[in-house]
C-alpha positions in Angstrom: 0.0 0.0 0.0 2.9 2.4 0.7 4.3 1.9 -2.8 0.8 2.6 -4.3 0.5 5.7 -2.1 3.9 7.0 -3.3 2.9 6.4 -6.9 -0.3 8.3 -6.5 1.4 11.1 -4.7 3.8 11.4 -7.7 0.8 11.9 -10.0 -1.1 14.1 -7.7 1.5 16.0 -5.6 0.3 18.0 -2.6 0.9 21.6 -3.5 0.4 24.8 -1.7 -1.8 27.6 -3.2 0.1 27.9 -6.4 -1.6 29.1 -9.6 -2.8 26.2 -11.8 -3.5 26.2 -15.5 -6.9 24.6 -15.9 -7.8 22.6 -19.0 -11.2 20.9 -19.0 -11.5 21.4 -15.3 -8.1 19.6 -14.6 -4.7 20.9 -13.5 -2.8 21.0 -16.8 0.9 20.0 -17.3 2.8 19.7 -20.6 3.8 16.2 -21.8 7.3 15.4 -20.4 10.2 14.4 -22.7 13.9 14.2 -22.3 16.2 17.2 -22.7 15.7 19.0 -26.0 18.3 18.1 -28.6 19.4 20.8 -31.2 19.8 19.8 -34.8 23.6 20.2 -34.6 23.8 17.5 -32.0 21.6 14.9 -33.8 20.5 14.9 -37.5 17.6 12.5 -37.9 17.5 10.2 -40.9 14.2 10.5 -42.8 12.4 7.2 -42.8 8.8 6.2 -43.3 8.7 5.0 -39.7 8.7 8.6 -38.5 5.3 9.2 -40.1 3.7 7.4 -37.1 4.7 10.3 -35.0 3.4 13.0 -37.4 0.0 11.6 -38.5 -3.3 10.3 -37.2 -4.4 9.0 -40.6 -3.0 6.3 -42.8 -3.6 7.9 -46.3 -0.1 8.2 -47.9 1.3 11.7 -48.1 2.5 13.0 -51.5 5.1 15.7 -50.6 8.0 13.3 -50.2 10.3 14.3 -53.0 13.1 15.6 -50.7 14.8 12.6 -49.2 17.3 14.5 -46.9 18.0 18.0 -45.6 21.1 18.5 -47.7 18.8 20.1 -50.3 18.7 23.2 -48.1 22.5 23.6 -47.8 22.8 26.3 -50.5 20.1 28.4 -49.0 21.3 29.0 -45.5 21.2 32.7 -44.5 19.9 33.7 -47.8 16.9 36.0 -48.4 14.2 35.1 -50.8 15.7 37.5 -53.3 18.9 35.6 -53.3 17.3 32.2 -53.9 17.6 30.7 -57.4 15.4 27.7 -57.9 16.7 24.8 -60.0 14.6 24.6 -63.1 14.1 20.8 -62.6 11.7 21.6 -59.7 9.1 23.3 -61.9 9.3 21.6 -65.3 5.8 20.2 -65.1 2.7 21.4 -63.1 2.7 18.2 -61.0 6.4 18.6 -60.1 5.9 22.2 -59.1 3.2 21.4 -56.6 4.9 18.3 -55.2 8.3 20.1 -54.8 6.6 23.2 -53.3 4.9 21.2 -50.6 7.9 18.8 -50.1 10.0 21.9 -49.3 7.3 23.2 -46.9 6.9 19.9 -45.2 9.7 20.6 -42.7 9.0 24.3 -42.4 7.8 25.7 -39.1 6.7 29.1 -37.8 5.7 28.4 -34.2 5.2 31.4 -32.0 5.2 32.3 -28.3 1.4 32.0 -28.4 1.3 28.9 -30.6 4.0 26.6 -29.2 4.9 23.0 -29.9 7.9 20.6 -30.1 10.9 20.1 -27.9 13.7 22.2 -29.3 14.3 22.7 -33.0 11.4 21.6 -35.3 12.2 20.4 -38.8 14.2 23.0 -40.8 12.7 25.9 -38.9 12.1 28.9 -41.2 14.8 28.0 -43.7 12.3 26.5 -46.3 10.1 29.7 -46.5 12.4 31.8 -48.8 12.8 28.9 -51.1 9.1 28.1 -51.3 8.2 31.7 -51.9 10.2 31.5 -55.2 7.6 29.1 -56.6 5.3 32.0 -57.0 4.9 34.0 -60.2 6.0 37.7 -60.1 2.3 38.7 -60.1 1.5 36.6 -57.1 4.6 37.9 -55.2 3.2 41.5 -55.9 -0.1 40.5 -54.4 1.4 38.6 -51.5 4.6 40.1 -49.9 7.2 37.8 -48.4 6.4 39.3 -44.9 2.7 38.4 -45.3 3.6 35.0 -46.7 5.8 34.1 -43.7 3.2 35.4 -41.2 0.5 33.3 -42.9 2.3 30.2 -41.5 2.2 31.5 -37.9 1.6 28.5 -35.6 2.4 25.9 -38.3 4.9 23.2 -37.3 4.5 20.6 -40.0 2.7 20.2 -43.3 1.6 17.2 -45.4 0.0 17.1 -48.8 -2.5 14.3 -48.7 -4.7 14.8 -51.8 -3.9 16.3 -55.2 -6.0 16.1 -58.3 -5.7 18.1 -61.5 -8.9 19.9 -62.6 -10.1 20.7 -66.1 -7.8 23.4 -67.7 -9.1 26.9 -67.9 -7.5 29.1 -70.5 -3.8 29.6 -69.8 -3.9 28.3 -66.2 -3.6 24.8 -64.8 -5.7 24.1 -61.7 -5.5 21.5 -59.0 -7.5 20.4 -56.0 -5.5 19.8 -52.8 -6.0 18.8 -49.3 -3.4 19.6 -46.5 -2.8 18.1 -43.1 -1.0 20.4 -40.7 0.4 20.1 -37.2 -0.2 23.4 -35.4 1.0 24.7 -32.0 -1.2 26.2 -29.3 -1.0 28.4 -26.2 -1.0 25.2 -24.1 2.0 23.8 -25.8 -0.1 20.9 -27.2 0.0 20.4 -31.0 -3.2 19.9 -33.0 -4.0 18.4 -36.4 -5.9 20.7 -38.7 -7.0 20.0 -42.2 -7.5 22.4 -45.2 -8.7 21.9 -48.7 -8.5 24.2 -51.6 -7.3 25.1 -55.1 -4.0 26.0 -56.7 -3.7 27.8 -60.1 -0.4 27.6 -62.0 0.9 29.6 -65.0 3.6 28.6 -67.5 6.4 31.2 -67.3 9.4 30.7 -69.6 8.5 27.0 -70.0 8.3 26.5 -66.2 5.2 26.2 -64.1 4.8 28.8 -61.3 2.0 29.1 -58.7 -0.2 32.1 -59.5 -3.0 31.8 -57.0 -4.1 29.7 -54.0 -7.2 29.4 -52.0 -7.7 27.3 -48.9 -10.8 26.4 -46.8 -10.6 25.1 -43.2 -12.3 21.8 -42.4 -14.7 21.7 -39.4 -15.1 18.4 -37.5 -18.1 19.5 -35.5 -20.4 21.0 -38.1 -21.5 18.1 -40.3 -22.0 15.9 -37.3 -24.7 18.1 -35.8 -26.0 20.3 -38.5 -26.7 20.7 -42.2 -27.2 18.4 -45.2 -24.9 20.4 -47.5 -22.0 18.1 -46.6 -23.6 15.0 -48.2 -23.2 14.6 -52.0 -26.5 12.8 -52.5 -28.4 15.4 -50.5 -26.7 18.3 -52.4 -27.7 16.9 -55.8 -31.2 15.9 -54.7 -32.1 19.2 -52.9 -30.0 21.9 -54.6 -30.3 20.6 -58.2 -33.5 18.6 -57.8 -35.8 20.7 -55.6 -34.3 24.1 -56.2 -33.4 23.8 -59.9 -36.0 21.2 -61.0 -33.2 19.6 -63.0 -33.1 16.0 -61.6 -35.6 13.5 -63.1 -33.8 10.3 -61.9 -30.8 10.2 -59.6 -28.6 7.1 -60.2 -26.5 5.1 -57.8 -23.4 6.8 -56.3 -20.1 5.5 -57.7 -17.2 5.9 -55.3 -13.5 5.2 -55.9 -11.5 6.1 -52.8 -12.3 9.7 -51.9 -13.9 10.4 -55.4 -17.7 10.3 -55.5 -19.5 10.4 -58.8 -23.3 11.0 -59.0 -25.0 10.6 -62.4 -28.5 11.6 -63.0 -31.0 12.0 -65.8 -32.2 15.5 -66.2 -35.7 16.8 -66.7 -34.5 18.0 -70.1 -33.6 14.4 -71.0 -29.8 15.0 -70.9 -27.3 13.0 -68.8 -25.5 14.8 -66.0 -22.4 13.9 -63.9 -21.4 15.6 -60.7 -18.0 14.8 -59.2 -17.4 15.2 -55.4 -14.3 14.7 -53.3 -14.6 13.3 -49.8 -12.5 15.2 -47.3 -10.7 13.9 -44.2 -13.7 15.0 -42.1 -15.9 12.8 -44.3 -17.8 15.8 -45.9 -18.3 16.0 -49.6 -17.1 18.9 -51.8 -18.5 19.4 -55.3 -15.6 19.7 -57.7 -16.9 19.4 -61.2 -20.2 19.4 -63.1 -20.6 17.8 -66.6 -23.3 17.4 -69.2 -23.1 14.8 -72.0 -23.4 16.4 -75.4 -24.9 14.9 -78.6 -21.6 13.1 -79.4 -21.6 11.3 -76.0 -18.8 13.5 -74.6 -18.9 14.9 -71.0 -18.6 18.7 -71.3 -17.9 20.9 -68.2 -20.8 23.1 -67.1 -21.4 25.5 -64.2 -24.9 25.6 -62.7 -25.4 27.8 -59.6 -28.2 26.5 -57.5 -28.5 29.9 -55.7 -29.6 31.4 -59.0 -32.3 28.8 -59.3 -33.8 30.1 -56.0 -33.8 33.7 -57.3 -35.6 32.6 -60.4 
């Protein structure tokens, strides 16, 4: 009994009237580790085994093109204006996105208010000037380097988990992406956060540069309690059926991984196909709309259900 009492006292020490940090009604303490080790003392070897520490999900990450940290050696103590990207990083649109997020994978911009880790995390801020050079000149004019760096405040690690090319639009190439981040907090606990969005690239001197990005945050408490707009079948049935009076017969959902395809026969007699992507929080996002033409070819369309309500 004495040993048990000593063990319990180690967990719940008797303390005087000291100020506690309360979390969920309990006295809060940060997770205990050994002494922090700086990068100069120990350089970890990148192996797939480390992923078990970074990720709660098992979907393979895509930003894995950098196999070691030696890539960053030429960029130490250089500003973004001094960085010259190797042309091989941006020869194709796919390579541009994969290299961009592979470089940002080990970037961190944790702050005093959004803390995490035990000493040096990844390559700290070294990757940011390199990644900024993946932008077109126009995008750099719209987003300064200072604002770019600040936009990563609280981020400690970044994974690209989904990436799909969308139909081309003029001189731009567009992709759907989903990101998994590890973010710091005021409690020193790190959180996983997920974002999805779109990237547009332009070809500049035969190289593909990022010209625009838009991200949406994923909510894990919304769909569970409210709204039908997160379900692909409900979206088609209500928005395009009830609102637009377009759906005559909705066919079975076809799903391949996180891609959902809903075909339906329209009230005009035409065949329609709506493509959704399922996010990590299991909500569905409408990505593309198609209508089959007289030659049996799916042609991209854009129907706004909000306009149907106005009419």
